C-alpha positions in Angstrom: 21.8 22.3 -9.7 20.8 23.6 -13.3 24.3 24.6 -14.2 27.2 24.0 -11.9 29.8 26.7 -11.4 32.7 24.4 -12.1 33.1 21.3 -14.3 36.0 19.1 -13.2 36.9 17.3 -16.5 39.1 14.1 -16.2 40.4 12.3 -19.2 41.2 8.9 -17.8 43.0 5.8 -18.9 43.4 2.5 -17.1 45.0 3.5 -13.8 42.5 2.9 -11.1 44.9 3.8 -8.3 45.6 7.3 -9.7 42.0 8.0 -10.5 40.9 6.9 -7.0 43.5 9.3 -5.5 42.1 12.1 -7.6 38.5 11.4 -6.8 39.3 11.1 -3.1 40.9 14.6 -3.2 37.7 15.9 -5.0 35.4 14.2 -2.4 36.9 16.2 0.5 36.7 19.6 -1.1 35.0 22.4 0.9 33.6 24.0 -2.3 30.7 21.9 -3.6 29.2 23.7 -6.6 30.8 21.4 -9.2 30.2 18.4 -11.4 32.8 15.7 -12.5 33.0 14.5 -16.1 35.1 11.4 -16.7 36.0 10.5 -20.4 37.4 7.0 -20.3 39.9 5.7 -22.9 40.4 2.4 -21.1 39.9 -0.9 -23.0 37.6 -2.2 -20.2 35.1 -1.1 -17.7 37.1 -1.2 -14.5 37.1 2.5 -14.1 33.4 2.7 -14.5 33.0 0.3 -11.5 35.3 2.6 -9.6 33.3 5.7 -10.6 30.1 4.2 -9.3 31.4 4.1 -5.8 31.7 7.9 -5.8 28.2 8.8 -7.0 27.0 9.2 -3.4 29.5 12.0 -2.8 29.1 14.3 -5.8 27.6 14.7 -9.2 29.6 12.6 -11.6 29.1 11.6 -15.3 31.0 8.8 -16.9 31.6 8.5 -20.7 33.2 5.4 -22.1 34.9 5.9 -25.5 34.3 3.1 -28.0 37.8 3.6 -29.3 40.7 5.3 -27.4 40.8 9.0 -28.3 44.3 9.7 -27.0 45.7 13.0 -25.8 44.5 15.7 -26.2 41.4 14.6 -28.1 40.2 12.9 -24.8 40.7 16.2 -23.0 38.5 18.0 -25.5 35.9 15.2 -25.3 35.5 15.6 -21.5 35.3 19.4 -21.9 32.6 19.1 -24.6 30.3 17.4 -22.1 30.7 19.9 -19.4 27.9 22.2 -18.3 29.9 24.3 -15.8 30.6 28.0 -16.2 34.3 27.2 -15.6 36.4 24.2 -16.7 38.8 22.6 -14.3 40.7 20.0 -16.4 42.4 17.4 -14.2 44.7 14.7 -15.5 44.0 11.4 -13.7 47.5 11.2 -12.2 47.2 14.6 -10.5 45.2 15.6 -7.4 44.3 18.5 -5.2 46.7 19.6 -2.4 44.0 19.8 0.3 40.4 20.4 1.0 40.4 24.1 0.3 42.1 23.9 -3.1 38.9 24.1 -5.3 37.5 26.9 -3.0 40.6 29.0 -3.7 40.2 28.5 -7.5 36.5 29.3 -7.2 37.1 32.4 -5.2 39.3 33.9 -7.9 36.8 32.9 -10.6 33.9 34.5 -8.8 35.7 37.7 -7.6 38.3 38.2 -10.3 38.2 39.9 -13.8 40.0 37.3 -15.8 38.9 34.2 -17.7 42.1 32.2 -17.2 43.5 31.3 -13.8 46.5 29.1 -12.8 48.1 28.2 -9.5 51.4 27.1 -8.2 51.9 23.3 -7.9 54.0 20.5 -6.4 55.8 18.1 -8.7 55.5 14.7 -7.0 57.7 11.8 -8.3 55.9 8.5 -8.5 59.1 6.6 -7.9 60.1 8.0 -4.5 57.2 10.4 -3.6 59.6 13.3 -3.4 58.0 16.8 -3.9 59.3 20.1 -5.3 57.3 23.3 -5.1 56.8 25.2 -8.4 55.9 28.9 -8.1 56.4 31.6 -10.7 58.8 34.4 -9.5 58.3 38.1 -9.7 60.6 38.8 -12.7 59.1 35.9 -14.5 55.6 37.2 -13.9 56.6 40.5 -15.5 58.2 39.0 -18.5 55.3 36.5 -19.1 52.8 39.4 -18.9 54.9 41.4 -21.4 55.1 38.5 -23.9 53.5 35.0 -23.5 56.3 33.6 -25.8 58.3 33.7 -22.6 56.7 30.4 -21.9 59.2 28.8 -24.3 61.8 29.5 -21.7 59.9 27.5 -19.2 56.3 26.3 -18.8 55.5 28.5 -15.8 51.8 27.4 -15.9 52.5 23.7 -15.6 50.1 20.9 -16.7 46.5 21.9 -17.6 45.6 20.5 -14.1 46.9 23.8 -12.6 44.4 25.8 -14.5 40.7 26.8 -14.3 39.3 28.5 -17.4 36.0 30.2 -18.2 33.8 28.0 -20.4 33.4 30.3 -23.2 33.1 29.8 -27.0 36.8 29.2 -27.6 39.0 26.7 -29.4 40.3 24.4 -26.7 43.4 22.2 -27.1 44.8 21.8 -30.6 44.5 18.1 -31.5 47.4 18.2 -33.8 49.8 18.4 -30.9 51.0 16.1 -28.0 54.4 17.4 -27.1 53.7 21.2 -27.2 49.9 21.0 -26.8 49.7 22.9 -23.5 52.3 25.6 -24.4 50.4 26.3 -27.7 47.1 26.6 -25.9 48.6 29.0 -23.2 50.3 31.2 -25.7 47.1 31.4 -27.8 45.0 32.1 -24.7 47.3 34.8 -23.4 47.6 36.5 -26.8 43.8 36.7 -26.9 43.5 38.1 -23.3 46.5 38.6 -21.0 44.3 39.4 -18.0 45.0 36.1 -16.4 45.2 35.5 -12.7 48.0 33.8 -10.9 47.5 32.0 -7.6 51.0 31.7 -6.2 50.0 29.1 -3.6 50.4 25.5 -4.8 46.9 24.0 -5.1 47.5 20.9 -7.2 49.9 18.0 -7.0 51.2 16.9 -10.4 52.2 13.2 -10.5 55.5 12.8 -12.4 56.0 9.3 -13.8 57.3 7.4 -16.9 53.7 6.6 -17.9 52.9 10.2 -18.9 52.5 11.2 -22.5 55.3 13.7 -22.3 57.7 10.9 -21.2 56.5 8.7 -24.1 57.2 11.3 -26.7 60.4 12.9 -25.2 63.2 13.2 -27.7 61.3 11.3 -30.3 62.1 13.2 -33.6 59.0 11.9 -35.4 56.9 13.7 -32.7 59.0 16.7 -31.7 60.2 17.9 -35.1 56.8 18.3 -36.8 55.2 19.7 -33.6 57.9 22.3 -32.9 58.0 23.5 -36.5 54.2 23.7 -36.7 54.2 25.6 -33.5 56.7 28.1 -34.8 54.6 28.6 -37.9 51.5 29.1 -35.7 53.0 31.6 -33.3 54.9 33.3 -36.2 58.6 32.9 -37.0 59.0 36.5 -36.0 58.6 35.3 -32.5 62.2 34.4 -32.6 63.0 38.1 -32.1 62.4 37.1 -28.4 65.8 35.7 -27.4 64.1 33.1 -25.1 62.2 31.8 -28.2 65.3 31.8 -30.2 67.1 29.9 -27.5 64.3 27.3 -27.3 64.6 26.5 -31.0 68.4 26.6 -30.8 68.2 23.8 -28.2 65.6 22.0 -30.2 67.9 21.8 -33.2 70.8 20.7 -30.9 68.9 18.2 -28.8 67.5 16.4 -31.8 70.8 16.5 -33.7 69.4 18.3 -36.7 72.3 19.1 -39.0 70.3 19.8 -42.2 66.8 20.5 -43.4 66.8 17.0 -44.7 66.9 15.9 -41.1 63.5 17.6 -40.7 61.9 16.4 -44.0 62.8 12.9 -43.1 60.1 13.0 -40.4 57.6 15.4 -42.0 58.1 16.1 -45.6 55.2 18.4 -46.2 56.0 20.9 -43.5 57.1 24.4 -44.4 60.4 25.2 -42.7 60.7 28.9 -41.9 63.8 30.4 -43.5 65.2 31.7 -40.2 65.2 28.0 -38.9 67.1 26.9 -42.0 69.8 29.6 -41.2 69.9 28.4 -37.6 70.4 24.8 -38.7 73.2 25.8 -41.1 74.9 27.9 -38.5 74.8 25.2 -35.9 76.0 22.6 -38.4 79.3 24.5 -38.8 80.0 23.8 -35.1 81.5 20.4 -34.2 78.7 18.4 -32.7 80.5 17.5 -29.5 81.1 21.3 -28.8 77.3 22.0 -29.1 76.9 19.6 -26.2 79.0 22.0 -23.9 76.5 24.3 -22.3 78.7 27.4 -22.3 79.7 27.0 -25.9 76.2 26.4 -27.0 75.0 29.6 -25.2 77.7 31.8 -26.6 77.2 30.6 -30.1 73.5 30.9 -29.7 73.8 34.5 -28.6 76.2 35.3 -31.5 73.9 33.8 -34.1 70.9 35.5 -32.6 72.6 39.0 -32.8 73.9 38.2 -36.3 70.5 37.1 -37.6 68.9 40.2 -36.1 71.5 42.4 -37.7 71.0 40.7 -41.1 67.3 41.2 -40.8 66.6 37.4 -41.0 64.1 37.5 -38.2 61.0 39.5 -39.3 
């Protein structure tokens, strides 16, 4: 096999049970034109010993990082070693739904016209094994196709494990980010080429647990504040013309209790705060903090300030 069609790239860290579950789900796949790349951030070689037991089932390459790379550098490291025509990134706590999952991804990659494909998925809680099906609806598909900024309303793509992407000369995941890394990549990809393909059927189980990086950085202002403002600068402050983007940043200000621009510079002094965001902070600071926590009040004031800032030409 000179060049496999698919490279399944797995950034791994410590958890043998999760990785074994994922590798078992790969082992049973009907579609076989693939390789597996594992980039290991673990402090020991226990995962290497596990990987060795799967070599008889499929082509697998193991890379031990001398120092932990962290997310998403480890994602990019796994991808950089891939030879496949398509990249199937899989987090080590996710796994395929059944034996035909990879075949369904491959079928669309072979027969479709797009370079970016994503599927429906199941969220599976590690605590109680409960599952919830996640599929993008008809209206959301239309709005997402019209403007990828709509992903700020909700991440309809899901974790990178739901995707398969053509291995072209592109910039992969932006290593400045952790909290918004997938959203930034999806928006950038869809702006470059919106001919993506959606497989509505759930093909991947996403493990939801407290060990995930998103749980580790949730509501941490030192992470979320610089990342969200950098994201706005990257996608353009003018993106706030989209009311869903405006609402996303309204909630960002509210949820992190940002009452002044000093509340931003406290965590990242060198960042350029877009003027429209400064207006939003001032307008929200005029509202008693307890009222901003009431959903209906927050939505009404968000809508009022959105219309007012559009009327004043502050969103350009």
